[in-house]
CHARMM-style PDB file with segment names, atoms N, HN, CA, C and O in Angstrom:
ATOM      1  N   MET     1     124.239  60.268  61.978  1.00  0.00      PROA
ATOM      2  CA  MET     1     125.203  61.256  62.848  1.00  0.00      PROA
ATOM      3  C   MET     1     126.024  60.324  63.766  1.00  0.00      PROA
ATOM      4  O   MET     1     125.464  59.416  64.379  1.00  0.00      PROA
ATOM      5  N   ALA     2     127.047  60.496  63.840  1.00  0.00      PROA
ATOM      6  HN  ALA     2     127.502  61.234  63.341  1.00  0.00      PROA
ATOM      7  CA  ALA     2     128.037  59.837  64.847  1.00  0.00      PROA
ATOM      8  C   ALA     2     128.620  60.786  65.806  1.00  0.00      PROA
ATOM      9  O   ALA     2     128.794  61.970  65.519  1.00  0.00      PROA
ATOM     10  N   VAL     3     128.956  60.213  67.071  1.00  0.00      PROA
ATOM     11  HN  VAL     3     128.814  59.250  67.304  1.00  0.00      PROA
ATOM     12  CA  VAL     3     129.772  60.951  68.037  1.00  0.00      PROA
ATOM     13  C   VAL     3     130.865  60.210  68.353  1.00  0.00      PROA
ATOM     14  O   VAL     3     130.655  59.356  69.214  1.00  0.00      PROA
ATOM     15  N   ARG     4     132.005  60.277  67.905  1.00  0.00      PROA
ATOM     16  HN  ARG     4     132.176  60.972  67.205  1.00  0.00      PROA
ATOM     17  CA  ARG     4     133.238  59.557  68.357  1.00  0.00      PROA
ATOM     18  C   ARG     4     133.915  60.475  69.201  1.00  0.00      PROA
ATOM     19  O   ARG     4     133.955  61.690  69.007  1.00  0.00      PROA
ATOM     20  N   ILE     5     134.520  59.779  70.274  1.00  0.00      PROA
ATOM     21  HN  ILE     5     134.487  58.792  70.431  1.00  0.00      PROA
ATOM     22  CA  ILE     5     135.559  60.398  71.183  1.00  0.00      PROA
ATOM     23  C   ILE     5     136.595  59.571  71.908  1.00  0.00      PROA
ATOM     24  O   ILE     5     136.474  58.644  72.709  1.00  0.00      PROA
ATOM     25  N   GLY     6     137.562  60.128  71.434  1.00  0.00      PROA
ATOM     26  HN  GLY     6     137.660  60.881  70.783  1.00  0.00      PROA
ATOM     27  CA  GLY     6     138.776  59.539  71.760  1.00  0.00      PROA
ATOM     28  C   GLY     6     139.272  59.200  73.312  1.00  0.00      PROA
ATOM     29  O   GLY     6     138.562  59.470  74.281  1.00  0.00      PROA
ATOM     30  N   ASN     7     140.436  58.643  73.415  1.00  0.00      PROA
ATOM     31  HN  ASN     7     141.012  58.423  72.628  1.00  0.00      PROA
ATOM     32  CA  ASN     7     140.692  58.668  74.874  1.00  0.00      PROA
ATOM     33  C   ASN     7     142.149  59.257  75.041  1.00  0.00      PROA
ATOM     34  O   ASN     7     142.675  59.904  74.136  1.00  0.00      PROA
ATOM     35  N   ASP     8     142.773  59.001  76.247  1.00  0.00      PROA
ATOM     36  HN  ASP     8     142.345  58.476  76.983  1.00  0.00      PROA
ATOM     37  CA  ASP     8     144.131  59.639  76.314  1.00  0.00      PROA
ATOM     38  C   ASP     8     145.440  59.172  75.416  1.00  0.00      PROA
ATOM     39  O   ASP     8     146.551  59.701  75.445  1.00  0.00      PROA
ATOM     40  N   SER     9     145.075  58.184  74.711  1.00  0.00      PROA
ATOM     41  HN  SER     9     144.172  57.755  74.688  1.00  0.00      PROA
ATOM     42  CA  SER     9     146.081  57.480  73.678  1.00  0.00      PROA
ATOM     43  C   SER     9     145.940  58.705  72.240  1.00  0.00      PROA
ATOM     44  O   SER     9     145.278  59.739  72.147  1.00  0.00      PROA
ATOM     45  N   ASP    10     146.741  58.121  71.409  1.00  0.00      PROA
ATOM     46  HN  ASP    10     147.278  57.281  71.485  1.00  0.00      PROA
ATOM     47  CA  ASP    10     146.730  58.602  70.121  1.00  0.00      PROA
ATOM     48  C   ASP    10     145.643  57.997  69.392  1.00  0.00      PROA
ATOM     49  O   ASP    10     145.559  56.771  69.322  1.00  0.00      PROA
ATOM     50  N   ASN    11     144.773  58.790  68.824  1.00  0.00      PROA
ATOM     51  HN  ASN    11     144.841  59.786  68.881  1.00  0.00      PROA
ATOM     52  CA  ASN    11     143.503  58.091  68.124  1.00  0.00      PROA
ATOM     53  C   ASN    11     143.413  58.760  66.769  1.00  0.00      PROA
ATOM     54  O   ASN    11     143.745  59.927  66.558  1.00  0.00      PROA
ATOM     55  N   ARG    12     142.873  57.808  65.754  1.00  0.00      PROA
ATOM     56  HN  ARG    12     142.603  56.861  65.925  1.00  0.00      PROA
ATOM     57  CA  ARG    12     142.433  58.410  64.431  1.00  0.00      PROA
ATOM     58  C   ARG    12     140.845  58.099  64.550  1.00  0.00      PROA
ATOM     59  O   ARG    12     140.368  57.023  64.911  1.00  0.00      PROA
ATOM     60  N   LEU    13     140.153  59.209  64.191  1.00  0.00      PROA
ATOM     61  HN  LEU    13     140.540  60.083  63.897  1.00  0.00      PROA
ATOM     62  CA  LEU    13     138.716  59.203  64.108  1.00  0.00      PROA
ATOM     63  C   LEU    13     138.489  59.797  63.014  1.00  0.00      PROA
ATOM     64  O   LEU    13     139.169  60.767  62.682  1.00  0.00      PROA
ATOM     65  N   ARG    14     137.294  59.228  62.109  1.00  0.00      PROA
ATOM     66  HN  ARG    14     136.741  58.440  62.380  1.00  0.00      PROA
ATOM     67  CA  ARG    14     136.888  59.448  60.859  1.00  0.00      PROA
ATOM     68  C   ARG    14     135.314  59.299  60.909  1.00  0.00      PROA
ATOM     69  O   ARG    14     134.652  58.338  61.300  1.00  0.00      PROA
ATOM     70  N   GLY    15     134.864  60.619  60.361  1.00  0.00      PROA
ATOM     71  HN  GLY    15     135.402  61.399  60.043  1.00  0.00      PROA
ATOM     72  CA  GLY    15     133.361  60.586  60.236  1.00  0.00      PROA
ATOM     73  C   GLY    15     132.846  59.603  59.346  1.00  0.00      PROA
ATOM     74  O   GLY    15     133.508  58.688  58.856  1.00  0.00      PROA
ATOM     75  N   THR    16     131.323  59.887  59.106  1.00  0.00      PROA
ATOM     76  HN  THR    16     130.785  60.630  59.504  1.00  0.00      PROA
ATOM     77  CA  THR    16     130.831  59.219  58.310  1.00  0.00      PROA
ATOM     78  C   THR    16     130.199  60.408  57.041  1.00  0.00      PROA
ATOM     79  O   THR    16     130.639  61.555  56.962  1.00  0.00      PROA
ATOM     80  N   SER    17     129.307  59.953  56.289  1.00  0.00      PROA
ATOM     81  HN  SER    17     128.950  59.021  56.353  1.00  0.00      PROA
ATOM     82  CA  SER    17     128.699  60.921  55.163  1.00  0.00      PROA
ATOM     83  C   SER    17     127.697  61.587  55.763  1.00  0.00      PROA
ATOM     84  O   SER    17     126.972  62.228  55.003  1.00  0.00      PROA
ATOM     85  N   GLN    18     127.440  61.619  56.958  1.00  0.00      PROA
ATOM     86  HN  GLN    18     128.029  61.098  57.576  1.00  0.00      PROA
ATOM     87  CA  GLN    18     126.595  62.466  57.678  1.00  0.00      PROA
ATOM     88  C   GLN    18     127.162  63.331  58.716  1.00  0.00      PROA
ATOM     89  O   GLN    18     128.377  63.268  58.902  1.00  0.00      PROA
ATOM     90  N   ALA    19     126.288  64.308  59.575  1.00  0.00      PROA
ATOM     91  HN  ALA    19     125.301  64.359  59.424  1.00  0.00      PROA
ATOM     92  CA  ALA    19     126.917  65.269  60.389  1.00  0.00      PROA
ATOM     93  C   ALA    19     127.366  64.763  61.449  1.00  0.00      PROA
ATOM     94  O   ALA    19     126.583  64.075  62.104  1.00  0.00      PROA
ATOM     95  N   ASP    20     128.687  64.938  61.916  1.00  0.00      PROA
ATOM     96  HN  ASP    20     129.323  65.497  61.384  1.00  0.00      PROA
ATOM     97  CA  ASP    20     129.332  63.952  62.968  1.00  0.00      PROA
ATOM     98  C   ASP    20     130.028  64.960  63.918  1.00  0.00      PROA
ATOM     99  O   ASP    20     130.479  66.032  63.515  1.00  0.00      PROA
ATOM    100  N   THR    21     130.081  64.575  65.110  1.00  0.00      PROA
ATOM    101  HN  THR    21     129.715  63.704  65.438  1.00  0.00      PROA
ATOM    102  CA  THR    21     131.021  65.164  66.149  1.00  0.00      PROA
ATOM    103  C   THR    21     132.338  64.193  66.542  1.00  0.00      PROA
ATOM    104  O   THR    21     132.182  63.112  67.111  1.00  0.00      PROA
ATOM    105  N   LEU    22     133.415  64.626  66.233  1.00  0.00      PROA
ATOM    106  HN  LEU    22     133.543  65.504  65.771  1.00  0.00      PROA
ATOM    107  CA  LEU    22     134.539  63.753  66.624  1.00  0.00      PROA
ATOM    108  C   LEU    22     135.364  64.819  67.695  1.00  0.00      PROA
ATOM    109  O   LEU    22     135.465  66.039  67.562  1.00  0.00      PROA
ATOM    110  N   ARG    23     135.799  64.150  68.561  1.00  0.00      PROA
ATOM    111  HN  ARG    23     135.716  63.159  68.669  1.00  0.00      PROA
ATOM    112  CA  ARG    23     136.459  64.967  69.664  1.00  0.00      PROA
ATOM    113  C   ARG    23     137.650  64.053  70.167  1.00  0.00      PROA
ATOM    114  O   ARG    23     137.527  62.851  70.407  1.00  0.00      PROA
ATOM    115  N   GLY    24     138.710  64.716  70.283  1.00  0.00      PROA
ATOM    116  HN  GLY    24     138.809  65.691  70.088  1.00  0.00      PROA
ATOM    117  CA  GLY    24     140.044  63.889  70.569  1.00  0.00      PROA
ATOM    118  C   GLY    24     140.148  64.448  72.129  1.00  0.00      PROA
ATOM    119  O   GLY    24     139.977  65.643  72.373  1.00  0.00      PROA
ATOM    120  N   ILE    25     140.382  63.683  72.938  1.00  0.00      PROA
ATOM    121  HN  ILE    25     140.521  62.713  72.740  1.00  0.00      PROA
ATOM    122  CA  ILE    25     140.604  63.971  74.385  1.00  0.00      PROA
ATOM    123  C   ILE    25     141.960  64.323  74.811  1.00  0.00      PROA
ATOM    124  O   ILE    25     142.231  65.384  75.374  1.00  0.00      PROA
ATOM    125  N   GLY    26     142.904  63.294  74.492  1.00  0.00      PROA
ATOM    126  HN  GLY    26     142.683  62.432  74.035  1.00  0.00      PROA
ATOM    127  CA  GLY    26     144.316  63.677  74.934  1.00  0.00      PROA
ATOM    128  C   GLY    26     145.021  62.900  73.844  1.00  0.00      PROA
ATOM    129  O   GLY    26     144.322  62.330  73.007  1.00  0.00      PROA
ATOM    130  N   GLY    27     146.281  62.825  73.778  1.00  0.00      PROA
ATOM    131  HN  GLY    27     146.849  63.287  74.458  1.00  0.00      PROA
ATOM    132  CA  GLY    27     147.158  62.364  72.857  1.00  0.00      PROA
ATOM    133  C   GLY    27     147.301  63.113  71.644  1.00  0.00      PROA
ATOM    134  O   GLY    27     146.610  64.098  71.388  1.00  0.00      PROA
ATOM    135  N   ASN    28     148.310  62.593  70.800  1.00  0.00      PROA
ATOM    136  HN  ASN    28     148.871  61.793  71.008  1.00  0.00      PROA
ATOM    137  CA  ASN    28     148.150  63.171  69.227  1.00  0.00      PROA
ATOM    138  C   ASN    28     147.073  62.640  68.450  1.00  0.00      PROA
ATOM    139  O   ASN    28     147.124  61.452  68.134  1.00  0.00      PROA
ATOM    140  N   ASP    29     145.971  63.449  68.048  1.00  0.00      PROA
ATOM    141  HN  ASP    29     145.930  64.415  68.305  1.00  0.00      PROA
ATOM    142  CA  ASP    29     144.839  62.528  67.465  1.00  0.00      PROA
ATOM    143  C   ASP    29     144.963  63.206  66.077  1.00  0.00      PROA
ATOM    144  O   ASP    29     145.584  64.253  65.892  1.00  0.00      PROA
ATOM    145  N   THR    30     144.221  62.408  64.992  1.00  0.00      PROA
ATOM    146  HN  THR    30     143.716  61.557  65.142  1.00  0.00      PROA
ATOM    147  CA  THR    30     143.958  62.819  63.858  1.00  0.00      PROA
ATOM    148  C   THR    30     142.427  62.781  63.703  1.00  0.00      PROA
ATOM    149  O   THR    30     141.863  61.702  63.887  1.00  0.00      PROA
ATOM    150  N   LEU    31     141.761  63.797  63.402  1.00  0.00      PROA
ATOM    151  HN  LEU    31     142.220  64.673  63.252  1.00  0.00      PROA
ATOM    152  CA  LEU    31     140.136  63.781  63.001  1.00  0.00      PROA
ATOM    153  C   LEU    31     139.952  64.193  61.839  1.00  0.00      PROA
ATOM    154  O   LEU    31     140.282  65.301  61.418  1.00  0.00      PROA
ATOM    155  N   GLU    32     139.363  63.253  61.184  1.00  0.00      PROA
ATOM    156  HN  GLU    32     139.094  62.353  61.527  1.00  0.00      PROA
ATOM    157  CA  GLU    32     138.875  63.554  59.668  1.00  0.00      PROA
ATOM    158  C   GLU    32     137.436  63.506  59.552  1.00  0.00      PROA
ATOM    159  O   GLU    32     136.823  62.462  59.777  1.00  0.00      PROA
ATOM    160  N   GLY    33     136.815  64.672  59.184  1.00  0.00      PROA
ATOM    161  HN  GLY    33     137.313  65.519  59.001  1.00  0.00      PROA
ATOM    162  CA  GLY    33     135.609  64.843  58.729  1.00  0.00      PROA
ATOM    163  C   GLY    33     135.255  64.363  57.296  1.00  0.00      PROA
ATOM    164  O   GLY    33     135.954  64.722  56.348  1.00  0.00      PROA
ATOM    165  N   PHE    34     134.419  63.735  57.164  1.00  0.00      PROA
ATOM    166  HN  PHE    34     133.852  63.443  57.934  1.00  0.00      PROA
ATOM    167  CA  PHE    34     134.371  62.743  55.923  1.00  0.00      PROA
ATOM    168  C   PHE    34     133.168  63.650  54.971  1.00  0.00      PROA
ATOM    169  O   PHE    34     133.493  64.391  54.044  1.00  0.00      PROA
ATOM    170  N   GLY    35     132.150  63.482  55.289  1.00  0.00      PROA
ATOM    171  HN  GLY    35     131.887  62.880  56.042  1.00  0.00      PROA
ATOM    172  CA  GLY    35     131.058  64.237  54.508  1.00  0.00      PROA
ATOM    173  C   GLY    35     130.036  64.891  55.630  1.00  0.00      PROA
ATOM    174  O   GLY    35     130.124  64.640  56.832  1.00  0.00      PROA
ATOM    175  N   GLY    36     129.033  65.787  55.030  1.00  0.00      PROA
ATOM    176  HN  GLY    36     128.961  65.991  54.054  1.00  0.00      PROA
ATOM    177  CA  GLY    36     128.036  66.228  55.960  1.00  0.00      PROA
ATOM    178  C   GLY    36     128.954  67.590  56.719  1.00  0.00      PROA
ATOM    179  O   GLY    36     130.147  67.832  56.534  1.00  0.00      PROA
ATOM    180  N   LEU    37     128.105  68.265  57.501  1.00  0.00      PROA
ATOM    181  HN  LEU    37     127.136  68.069  57.652  1.00  0.00      PROA
ATOM    182  CA  LEU    37     128.808  69.208  58.566  1.00  0.00      PROA
ATOM    183  C   LEU    37     129.249  68.681  59.832  1.00  0.00      PROA
ATOM    184  O   LEU    37     128.435  68.315  60.680  1.00  0.00      PROA
ATOM    185  N   ASP    38     130.536  68.622  60.010  1.00  0.00      PROA
ATOM    186  HN  ASP    38     131.197  68.919  59.321  1.00  0.00      PROA
ATOM    187  CA  ASP    38     131.114  67.946  60.932  1.00  0.00      PROA
ATOM    188  C   ASP    38     131.694  69.052  62.149  1.00  0.00      PROA
ATOM    189  O   ASP    38     132.104  70.155  61.790  1.00  0.00      PROA
ATOM    190  N   LEU    39     131.691  68.758  63.244  1.00  0.00      PROA
ATOM    191  HN  LEU    39     131.358  67.862  63.535  1.00  0.00      PROA
ATOM    192  CA  LEU    39     132.307  69.515  64.482  1.00  0.00      PROA
ATOM    193  C   LEU    39     133.439  68.565  64.760  1.00  0.00      PROA
ATOM    194  O   LEU    39     133.237  67.379  65.021  1.00  0.00      PROA
ATOM    195  N   LEU    40     134.806  69.184  64.689  1.00  0.00      PROA
ATOM    196  HN  LEU    40     134.971  70.147  64.477  1.00  0.00      PROA
ATOM    197  CA  LEU    40     136.053  68.549  64.978  1.00  0.00      PROA
ATOM    198  C   LEU    40     136.470  69.203  66.276  1.00  0.00      PROA
ATOM    199  O   LEU    40     136.638  70.421  66.216  1.00  0.00      PROA
ATOM    200  N   LEU    41     136.666  68.604  67.442  1.00  0.00      PROA
ATOM    201  HN  LEU    41     136.530  67.614  67.490  1.00  0.00      PROA
ATOM    202  CA  LEU    41     137.249  69.392  68.371  1.00  0.00      PROA
ATOM    203  C   LEU    41     138.520  68.342  68.943  1.00  0.00      PROA
ATOM    204  O   LEU    41     138.424  67.198  69.387  1.00  0.00      PROA
ATOM    205  N   GLY    42     139.859  69.293  68.726  1.00  0.00      PROA
ATOM    206  HN  GLY    42     139.938  70.222  68.365  1.00  0.00      PROA
ATOM    207  CA  GLY    42     140.982  68.559  69.283  1.00  0.00      PROA
ATOM    208  C   GLY    42     141.077  68.374  70.823  1.00  0.00      PROA
ATOM    209  O   GLY    42     140.182  68.788  71.558  1.00  0.00      PROA
ATOM    210  N   GLY    43     142.049  67.817  71.236  1.00  0.00      PROA
ATOM    211  HN  GLY    43     142.777  67.480  70.638  1.00  0.00      PROA
ATOM    212  CA  GLY    43     142.157  67.735  72.843  1.00  0.00      PROA
ATOM    213  C   GLY    43     143.374  68.468  73.196  1.00  0.00      PROA
ATOM    214  O   GLY    43     143.674  69.484  72.568  1.00  0.00      PROA
ATOM    215  N   LYS    44     144.134  68.005  74.206  1.00  0.00      PROA
ATOM    216  HN  LYS    44     143.891  67.180  74.716  1.00  0.00      PROA
ATOM    217  CA  LYS    44     145.254  68.963  74.843  1.00  0.00      PROA
ATOM    218  C   LYS    44     146.400  68.772  74.158  1.00  0.00      PROA
ATOM    219  O   LYS    44     147.074  69.802  74.174  1.00  0.00      PROA
ATOM    220  N   ASP    45     146.941  67.828  73.523  1.00  0.00      PROA
ATOM    221  HN  ASP    45     146.393  66.991  73.511  1.00  0.00      PROA
ATOM    222  CA  ASP    45     148.076  67.640  72.769  1.00  0.00      PROA
ATOM    223  C   ASP    45     148.052  67.951  71.477  1.00  0.00      PROA
ATOM    224  O   ASP    45     146.986  68.434  71.095  1.00  0.00      PROA
ATOM    225  N   ASP    46     149.059  67.802  70.527  1.00  0.00      PROA
ATOM    226  HN  ASP    46     149.925  67.410  70.837  1.00  0.00      PROA
ATOM    227  CA  ASP    46     149.095  68.035  69.061  1.00  0.00      PROA
ATOM    228  C   ASP    46     148.120  67.053  68.257  1.00  0.00      PROA
ATOM    229  O   ASP    46     148.218  65.826  68.251  1.00  0.00      PROA
ATOM    230  N   ASP    47     147.031  67.916  67.487  1.00  0.00      PROA
ATOM    231  HN  ASP    47     146.951  68.913  67.492  1.00  0.00      PROA
ATOM    232  CA  ASP    47     146.280  67.113  66.755  1.00  0.00      PROA
ATOM    233  C   ASP    47     146.343  67.635  65.353  1.00  0.00      PROA
ATOM    234  O   ASP    47     146.798  68.707  64.956  1.00  0.00      PROA
ATOM    235  N   GLN    48     145.698  66.487  64.575  1.00  0.00      PROA
ATOM    236  HN  GLN    48     145.329  65.615  64.899  1.00  0.00      PROA
ATOM    237  CA  GLN    48     145.571  67.037  63.118  1.00  0.00      PROA
ATOM    238  C   GLN    48     144.236  67.107  62.874  1.00  0.00      PROA
ATOM    239  O   GLN    48     143.637  66.113  63.285  1.00  0.00      PROA
ATOM    240  N   LEU    49     143.524  67.973  62.323  1.00  0.00      PROA
ATOM    241  HN  LEU    49     144.011  68.780  61.990  1.00  0.00      PROA
ATOM    242  CA  LEU    49     142.039  68.180  61.885  1.00  0.00      PROA
ATOM    243  C   LEU    49     141.782  68.430  60.367  1.00  0.00      PROA
ATOM    244  O   LEU    49     142.186  69.399  59.723  1.00  0.00      PROA
ATOM    245  N   PHE    50     141.023  67.363  59.903  1.00  0.00      PROA
ATOM    246  HN  PHE    50     140.694  66.577  60.426  1.00  0.00      PROA
ATOM    247  CA  PHE    50     140.814  67.794  58.330  1.00  0.00      PROA
ATOM    248  C   PHE    50     139.365  67.549  58.027  1.00  0.00      PROA
ATOM    249  O   PHE    50     138.663  66.539  58.086  1.00  0.00      PROA
ATOM    250  N   GLY    51     139.120  68.909  57.652  1.00  0.00      PROA
ATOM    251  HN  GLY    51     139.690  69.730  57.604  1.00  0.00      PROA
ATOM    252  CA  GLY    51     137.545  68.987  57.185  1.00  0.00      PROA
ATOM    253  C   GLY    51     137.127  68.049  56.072  1.00  0.00      PROA
ATOM    254  O   GLY    51     137.927  67.494  55.320  1.00  0.00      PROA
ATOM    255  N   GLY    52     135.798  67.913  56.024  1.00  0.00      PROA
ATOM    256  HN  GLY    52     135.147  68.364  56.635  1.00  0.00      PROA
ATOM    257  CA  GLY    52     135.542  66.999  54.773  1.00  0.00      PROA
ATOM    258  C   GLY    52     134.917  68.080  53.554  1.00  0.00      PROA
ATOM    259  O   GLY    52     135.263  69.248  53.375  1.00  0.00      PROA
ATOM    260  N   ALA    53     134.109  67.460  52.955  1.00  0.00      PROA
ATOM    261  HN  ALA    53     133.828  66.511  53.101  1.00  0.00      PROA
ATOM    262  CA  ALA    53     133.580  68.288  51.607  1.00  0.00      PROA
ATOM    263  C   ALA    53     132.689  69.354  52.118  1.00  0.00      PROA
ATOM    264  O   ALA    53     132.519  70.258  51.299  1.00  0.00      PROA
ATOM    265  N   ASP    54     132.199  69.468  53.018  1.00  0.00      PROA
ATOM    266  HN  ASP    54     132.337  68.734  53.683  1.00  0.00      PROA
ATOM    267  CA  ASP    54     131.100  70.613  53.388  1.00  0.00      PROA
ATOM    268  C   ASP    54     131.626  71.430  54.462  1.00  0.00      PROA
ATOM    269  O   ASP    54     132.680  71.154  55.036  1.00  0.00      PROA
ATOM    270  N   ALA    55     130.908  72.428  54.740  1.00  0.00      PROA
ATOM    271  HN  ALA    55     130.052  72.653  54.274  1.00  0.00      PROA
ATOM    272  CA  ALA    55     131.303  73.466  55.824  1.00  0.00      PROA
ATOM    273  C   ALA    55     131.466  72.776  57.068  1.00  0.00      PROA
ATOM    274  O   ALA    55     130.498  72.151  57.501  1.00  0.00      PROA
ATOM    275  N   ASP    56     132.618  72.792  57.758  1.00  0.00      PROA
ATOM    276  HN  ASP    56     133.405  73.299  57.407  1.00  0.00      PROA
ATOM    277  CA  ASP    56     132.998  72.119  58.839  1.00  0.00      PROA
ATOM    278  C   ASP    56     133.291  73.211  60.015  1.00  0.00      PROA
ATOM    279  O   ASP    56     133.469  74.403  59.761  1.00  0.00      PROA
ATOM    280  N   ILE    57     133.321  72.638  61.394  1.00  0.00      PROA
ATOM    281  HN  ILE    57     133.177  71.670  61.600  1.00  0.00      PROA
ATOM    282  CA  ILE    57     133.824  73.624  62.320  1.00  0.00      PROA
ATOM    283  C   ILE    57     135.065  72.757  62.845  1.00  0.00      PROA
ATOM    284  O   ILE    57     134.978  71.581  63.198  1.00  0.00      PROA
ATOM    285  N   LEU    58     136.159  73.479  62.840  1.00  0.00      PROA
ATOM    286  HN  LEU    58     136.230  74.435  62.554  1.00  0.00      PROA
ATOM    287  CA  LEU    58     137.657  72.821  63.398  1.00  0.00      PROA
ATOM    288  C   LEU    58     137.963  73.567  64.510  1.00  0.00      PROA
ATOM    289  O   LEU    58     137.910  74.796  64.476  1.00  0.00      PROA
ATOM    290  N   SER    59     138.304  72.908  65.569  1.00  0.00      PROA
ATOM    291  HN  SER    59     138.347  71.909  65.597  1.00  0.00      PROA
ATOM    292  CA  SER    59     138.834  73.680  66.959  1.00  0.00      PROA
ATOM    293  C   SER    59     139.961  72.955  67.483  1.00  0.00      PROA
ATOM    294  O   SER    59     139.718  71.832  67.926  1.00  0.00      PROA
ATOM    295  N   GLY    60     141.065  73.345  67.517  1.00  0.00      PROA
ATOM    296  HN  GLY    60     141.262  74.256  67.157  1.00  0.00      PROA
ATOM    297  CA  GLY    60     142.361  72.780  67.832  1.00  0.00      PROA
ATOM    298  C   GLY    60     142.268  72.844  69.238  1.00  0.00      PROA
ATOM    299  OT1 GLY    60     143.200  72.445  69.937  1.00  0.00      PROA
TER     300      GLY     60
END
């Protein structure tokens, strides 16, 4: 399981094959769940959220 947190810049965060938590803070972020049950949380700007192969929770 990985926890990845962006900063106020534009970030591209990608999960692993495990259950991951990806969180964009600010900026225009791209969050990609890879495999496993992922929690993707966008920040305050325009974000792109892509779920993986399993049941994911996406919050813009």
